[in-house]
C-alpha positions in Angstrom: -74.4 -124.4 113.0 -70.9 -123.2 113.8 -69.6 -119.7 113.3 -67.6 -120.7 110.2 -70.7 -122.3 108.6 -72.9 -119.3 109.3 -70.4 -116.8 107.9 -69.8 -118.9 104.8 -73.6 -119.4 104.4 -74.1 -115.6 104.5 -71.3 -115.1 101.9 -72.7 -117.8 99.6 -76.2 -116.2 100.0 -74.8 -112.9 98.8 -73.1 -114.5 95.7 -76.3 -116.4 94.8 -78.5 -113.3 95.2 -76.6 -110.0 95.3 -79.6 -108.3 96.8 -78.7 -110.0 100.0 -76.2 -107.8 101.9 -72.6 -109.0 102.0 -71.5 -109.8 105.6 -69.9 -106.6 106.6 -72.1 -104.0 105.0 -74.8 -104.2 107.6 -73.1 -106.8 109.8 -69.5 -106.1 110.6 -68.6 -109.5 111.8 -66.0 -110.2 109.1 -64.3 -106.8 109.6 -64.2 -107.4 113.4 -63.2 -111.0 113.2 -60.3 -110.6 110.6 -57.8 -108.9 112.9 -58.4 -111.4 115.7 -57.8 -114.3 113.3 -54.7 -112.7 111.8 -53.3 -112.0 115.3 -53.9 -115.7 116.3 -52.2 -116.8 113.0 -55.4 -118.3 111.6 -54.9 -117.0 108.1 -53.1 -117.6 104.9 -51.2 -114.4 103.9 -50.2 -115.9 100.6 -53.8 -116.2 99.5 -54.9 -112.8 100.8 -55.9 -110.2 98.3 -54.5 -106.9 99.5 -55.7 -104.7 96.6 -58.2 -105.1 93.8 -56.9 -104.3 90.3 -58.3 -103.8 86.9 -57.3 -106.0 84.1 -53.7 -105.6 83.0 -52.9 -107.0 79.6 -49.9 -109.4 79.4 -49.2 -109.2 83.2 -48.5 -113.0 83.2 -45.9 -112.5 80.5 -44.3 -109.6 82.3 -44.3 -111.7 85.5 -42.6 -114.6 83.7 -39.9 -112.3 82.3 -39.3 -110.9 85.8 -39.1 -114.4 87.3 -36.6 -115.6 84.7 -34.4 -112.5 85.2 -34.3 -113.3 88.9 -33.8 -117.0 88.5 -30.5 -116.3 86.9 -29.4 -115.0 90.3 -30.5 -118.2 92.1 -29.2 -121.7 92.2 -30.6 -124.9 93.7 -28.6 -126.1 96.7 -29.0 -129.7 97.7 -27.9 -129.2 101.3 -30.7 -126.6 101.8 -33.2 -128.4 99.5 -34.0 -125.0 98.1 -32.7 -122.1 96.1 -30.2 -119.5 97.3 -28.3 -116.7 95.8 -25.5 -117.6 93.4 -23.4 -114.7 94.6 -23.4 -113.6 98.3 -23.7 -110.0 97.3 -27.1 -110.5 95.5 -29.8 -109.7 98.0 -32.2 -112.5 96.9 -33.3 -115.7 98.5 -35.4 -118.4 96.9 -38.4 -119.1 99.2 -39.2 -115.4 100.0 -38.9 -114.7 96.2 -41.4 -117.5 95.5 -43.7 -116.3 98.2 -43.6 -112.7 96.9 -44.4 -113.9 93.3 -47.4 -115.9 94.6 -48.6 -112.8 96.6 -48.2 -110.6 93.5 -49.9 -112.9 91.1 -52.7 -113.5 93.5 -53.6 -109.8 93.3 -54.6 -110.3 89.7 -56.9 -112.6 87.8 -56.0 -116.3 87.9 -55.5 -116.2 84.1 -52.3 -114.2 84.7 -51.0 -116.9 87.0 -51.8 -119.6 84.4 -50.1 -117.5 81.6 -47.0 -117.1 83.8 -46.9 -120.8 84.6 -47.4 -121.7 80.9 -44.5 -119.5 79.9 -42.3 -121.1 82.7 -43.3 -124.5 81.4 -42.4 -123.6 77.9 -39.1 -122.3 79.1 -38.3 -125.5 80.9 -39.4 -127.7 78.0 -37.4 -125.8 75.5 -34.2 -125.7 77.6 -34.5 -129.5 78.3 -35.0 -130.2 74.6 -32.0 -128.0 73.6 -29.9 -129.9 76.1 -31.2 -133.3 75.2 -30.7 -132.8 71.4 -27.1 -131.6 72.0 -27.9 -128.1 70.5 -26.8 -126.5 73.8 -24.0 -127.6 76.0 -24.1 -124.6 78.4 -23.9 -125.7 82.1 -25.5 -122.4 83.2 -28.5 -123.3 81.1 -28.8 -126.6 83.0 -28.5 -124.7 86.3 -31.2 -122.2 85.2 -33.5 -125.1 84.3 -33.0 -126.7 87.7 -33.7 -123.3 89.3 -36.9 -123.0 87.2 -38.0 -126.5 88.2 -37.2 -125.7 91.9 -39.2 -122.5 91.6 -42.2 -124.3 90.1 -42.1 -127.0 92.8 -41.9 -124.4 95.6 -44.6 -122.3 93.9 -46.9 -125.3 93.9 -46.1 -126.1 97.6 -46.5 -122.5 98.9 -49.5 -121.8 96.6 -51.3 -124.9 97.7 -51.5 -126.2 94.2 -51.5 -129.9 93.4 -48.5 -131.2 91.5 -50.8 -132.1 88.6 -51.6 -128.3 88.2 -47.9 -127.7 87.4 -47.7 -130.9 85.3 -50.1 -129.2 82.9 -47.1 -127.1 81.8 -44.1 -129.4 82.6 -44.3 -133.1 81.9 -44.0 -135.5 84.8 -40.9 -137.2 83.5 -39.0 -133.8 83.6 -40.0 -133.3 87.3 -39.0 -136.9 88.1 -35.6 -136.4 86.4 -35.2 -133.2 88.4 -35.9 -135.0 91.6 -33.5 -137.7 90.8 -30.8 -135.3 89.7 -31.0 -133.2 92.9 -31.1 -136.3 95.2 -27.9 -137.9 93.8 
């Protein structure tokens, strides 16, 4: 049995029967091993839980509103294949913003992440529908929709989510059209 398997077996044993000690209470291997793994780069900082929090009502909705407010400052740039600030004076960059949102949402229950993604999906679907029906001819709205789709795509990539997880909220044909529009 390898070290990885033995540590995981001990953790699983604790979750099956909480009377078994969690590795670290009597056996400090996880606490001693973690700094070495982080120093060697064998970790995933985007999935690390830094603090434990109590339930916060509507945190997913608040996260969505924060993300939308910041997406207005970003635009998708084909030459970068990512988002960048619309104005050079705005101190925001797309990939670090997405990484920060993932880290923040990961500190809370996964239901908040799903609620945030659901709201982003509704935002994208409603703006696409408004543009398709001719109700809205605002070019900034199209740019905001592309930024939101780029955010969702980057969120899925950095958060190690399969594309089908995002497609629960945004239909496949919208993502395909986004890919086609940014590749032309």
